[in-house]
N, C-alpha and C positions, 0 to 999 in steps of 0.2 A: 223451448228445450233448450236450443241454444241461448237463451239471454239468461234463464235460469245457470245455466251450466257457467257461460262469462262472471256472472256475479257471483258466484262460489269458488272460483280463482280467484279473482280480485282480491273477494273478504279474507280469503286465504294467505294471499299475500300480505294484506294489510298489517294480517295479525300476526305474520313471519317477520315483517319492519315493527311492529310495536313489542314484539319482544327483545330482539336485537336493539334495539334503542333503550329499552330498560337495566339490560345486561350491561351496558358501556356506561353507566352512571358515575364508576368508578374511573378515571382517565390514569391509572396509572396499570390498571388491569389489560392484557393484549390477548386478542383471542385469535381463534383461526376465522378470518373472513371470507379467505378466500372458499374453501366449502359454504359457508352460508351465499357467496354470492352466487354461487354457480345452483344452488336450489334457486335463491329466487329467479335466475333467470330459467332454470327448466319451467317452471310454474308460469313466468312470461309468454315463452315458447307455446304452452300448453293454452292459454287464454290468447295469443295469437293465431292458433288454429282453429279454436272455438270461434274467432272471430269470421274466420273467413267462413262459418257455416249457414251465418246469417244470411239470407238471401238469396242461398242459392236454389239455383234455376231448377226446375221440374224435370224430368227426363222427358224429352219431344223425339219425334218418329227421325229417323235416320231420312228423310225425304227435302227437299229443297225448300218447301214449305216451312219444315221442322227448323232447317237449318238459320231461314232468315228470321224464324220466329226466334230463335236462339241468341243469333248475333243482337236482335232488337233488343232483347229482355236483358243483354250484358251491358248494353251504353247505357240501358235506360237505372237500371243497379248501380252503375258507375255514376250517373249523375244525381241520383237520389241518395249515394252511399252514407257518405256524412251527413245528411240533414237526418236520420234518423237516427229518433232519441237512444233508444237502446245503445247503437253504435257512438254517437258520439257521449255516453256515460261511460261505456268501456273507455274511448280516449282518456277521459279528463281523468279516471281512475288508473289508467296504465304512467300517462305521463305523474301521477302524485307518483306514483311506487318508484319510479325509475328518479325523481327526485330525491325520495327517502335516499334510495340509494347510494348515488351522489353525495349526500348529504354526510352516509357512514363514510363514505371512503375518505370526503374531506378530514371528518374528524380522527378518522384513524390514521393520516399522514400528519396531523396536527399530534395527536400523541407522540408520534416517531420521535417529529422533529421537538417535543418536549423532552425526552426520555433523553434523544443524544446529547440534548444542552446539559440534562443534570449529569448525566456521562463524564462529560466533556470537565465540568467544574468539579467533580469530585477527582476526576484525574489529577487535576492541576493542583488539588490542595493535596493529593498524596505524595505528588512531588518535593511541595514546600514542605511538609512534614518529612518527607524522608532527607531531602538537603538537610533541613533543620537540624535532624536526628544526627544527621554526619559530624554536623558542625560541630553540637553542644560534644561530641566526644574526641573531636580532633583540637580543639581550639585550649589551650590552658587558659585556668581561669586568670585575671588582672591579677589578682593578690589578696592575702586574707582578709575577711569583712573588718571593720572596725571593734574596737572592744565591746563587748556588751550587744552586739548584733550579732543575729545568728541569717547563716547562708540563707539564698529565696533563691528558687526559680526562674530561670527568664519567662518573664511575661508573654501572657498569651491572651487574644482577643475571645469573646466572647465563642467563635464561630471557630477556633481551635487551628486557624490557616499559618496565620502569621508570629515568629516571633522575632524579639532584638537582636539577636544570635547572628553572624555572618551565615550567608546562603553559602550551598555548597556548589560551587564552581564546576567540579569535573563532572558532578551528576548532570547539572546543565549542558557543558559539551556532550557527555553520551548521550542526551535528548536529542541533543540541537543533530546530531548525526543520524541519529534513527528518522527526525523527520524528514530531511531532504536525502536519503539513501533512495536509486527504484526501486520501483514495484519490486517483492520478495521474489517469485518467481521470477522477474525476468534476470534477478542479482545471483540468483541459485544456478541457473541456466548460463550464464557466464563465467561463474565460476567451473561451474561443471566441464565447460568447453577448455580453459586451460588444464583444468585436470588429466584431460583426454590429451591434449597436444604434450604436456609433460610427460605422459607416460606411454606415446607411440613416440617418442623423439630415438633417436640413432648416431653413434650408441645409446643403448640404455641408461638411464640415470641411474648410477649409484645405491647400493643400499645406505637405510640410515636413515635419522630423524628429521623431520621435514620440520622447520622452524619459523612460523607465522609472526611479525615484527606489527604492534597496535592488530590485536588477534580480536579486539573488538567484541562482538556477539557471540564469535568462533564460529561463524558459518564458514570459511573456510578449515579450520580444524575438524569441524563435521564432516565435510566432504574427504578429507584425509584420510579419516579413522574409517569411512565406510569403504576406504578401498583399500584399505588393510595397512596404512603407515601408523609409522610409531610419527604422532602430529604433539609439537607444544610448541606452547605461545610466551609472550611477551608482550603486556601494555605498561603503559603508566598512571594510565587512569584505573582507581580501585573499584569505579562503578562496573567497569566492564571484566573484569578478575571478578569480580562476586558472581557477575552474568556465566562465566565461563566454566567457573567452580562450580556453579549451580548444574550445570551439564557434563559434570566428570572431568573436565578435558585439565590436561597438564600446565598451566600454566603459571608465570612468574610478574610478579609486580618490583616494573625494574626501567630504569632508562635502556633504550636500548641499544644507544652505543658502549655502556657500563658491562650490557649482558654479553654483548659479543665478546669484548676484551677478554670477558671472565673464560670465553670455550677457547677449545684446545685447537689448534691446527688441522686443520680435512675430516671434523669431525661432523658434518653436514650434510644432508644429500641435495636437501631443497631449502630454498628460504624464500619467501614472500613477504611484500609489502605493498598493503593496499590502500593507497589513499595516506602514505606516511610522511613523503620526502618534502612536499609541498607545505609542512608543517614546521618544516627545521630549516635552520640558515643552511648555507649553500656549502662554507667549511665541513658543518656536523654531516650533512651527506653524503661531501666527498668523504672523509672518516668512514662512516657507516659503512656506504658500500666498498670502499677498500676492505675494512674488518670482515663484512659476509665473503669477498674473494677470497680472505686470508680462511674462513672457518669451511670454505665450500671442500667437499674433498673433488679429486681429477674427475670431470665430466659433470657436479654439482651444478644446480640451475638456482639463478635469481630471477625470481617471477616481481615484477612491480607494475603499479596501475595508480594513472594522477591524473587530475582534469588538464584538459588539452587548450592549451590557449591559442590553436588556430582556431579553434571557434570563440569568434569574436563578443556572441553574449556572456560565455562560460566565463572569457577575460574581463569583462568589463563587470560583469553584476553578480553571476552567479558564486561564482569562484571566493568572493569576498561575503559571502554570508557565513561562513564561519569566521567568528572574529582569531581564532589560532592559527589560518592560515598565512604565511610568510611571502609566496612569492608565489607563481607558476613556473615549471619549469618545461621550458621548449621542446620541443620530441629531439631536434636533433644532439642538443646540449644533454640530454639523458645517454643518448647512445653514445658521444665523446665521454660522457662520466664514464658507462660502463667498462670502454676500450680503456682508458685509460689504468683502470685497477685491472687490468687481465682476463675483461668477460666478455666474449663473444656474441654480439647481437642474433640471434637466430631465427625471431622472429617478432615484428610487430604486428599491434593490432590497435584499430582503432574502434571504439567502440562507445554505445550509448546514445546514439542520437537522437535529436529530440523526435515526439510523435509525429506520425505521418501528417494528420490535420492542420499541423501546423508549419507544414516547409507551401513554398512558396509556389504558384502556379506557373505552368510555361514553362518546366525547369527543360526542354527540349533545346531553348535556346541557350546557347553556351554562356552568356552571359550572366540569364537567371540561375541556371545552374551551379557557376560558380559562387553568385551570391548566396544562394540557399547552402552551399556548403559552408562558407564562412559565419553566417547565421546559425542556421540550424541541423549543421554536420556532425559528428562526433564530438560528445563531450568528455570524453577520456580519450586513455589510449593505454596501450598496454605492452611492455617488451619482456622479452625470456631471451636472458644471457646464460653463457656456460664457462665455466674454468677446462680449460686446455685439460684432454682427458690424457 
């Protein structure tokens, strides 16, 4: 009876595997394999339980002779267990089933890789098409066509991915910033911390608009709006402006310095500039911070965040991943810039250290700890400055 049960269970497992293989002929169809593998695992466990019934010892009397007989029987069973043809048959069948399961998992993994590659190619084509579309509307024609000829559209290859006109650099820089930004949740947590610090300042920040210079994807604008503040933004990148307007934010496409010069005196409560100063010549930064200080109300706040050149890997390599970066600004220089323009530095933050697995071992040693800070310490710093109340 036990052998019959084993064969039935193994046959059922083989049938289920064949059904799964048949349903997987189309590589673009993804199914919920976890449920099917759970069923296969249950069937295998049932077969394993049935296997343990094979050759079970009869009930023996609870005596010394019975105990010795049971012990000898168990030894003999273990010696002969894998030589029993039925058990060998079960072993071969179970091994075959597990091999098929592994094959199914490998095919599933290869399918996911194939889909990921297709999605990446589609995203690339979409970016190129968006850039080409923006270029066609922004670049004027070279002149009228020769007489007798009609204007023609830019040539495209069969795939529709490339055209002859110029690519949109603004969209490239917008995508580049998204590629090398920290994880979304870590970014939100850090910005939320800044908002909390500003909200808890004593005396409190005056009422008024919060301006975000270089508003990008609108993360800071969203946090300010959620807290009940009037949030406005300015950015010179049309791609950033489009995304912020899609989110319902009040943003202006303009040069930051020109925008601030148009603002009235003491008209803003908070101004933020996340990763802006490193893109500008220093005389521009000086005038920008001066105009911010002029536009802030008494007790108003300026918050900046910028790459930390005290991190050697940041200063030597990662800083230059953005082609629009001009020069890193050391922390003491930024503090003096604030003070020169009449802003008192009230908070300093060194943020975004490298992930823990990248740090050096034996950091309890002072020399190793100092080297670790230089290489894998904070990649950015932030300053919060206030105009005198």
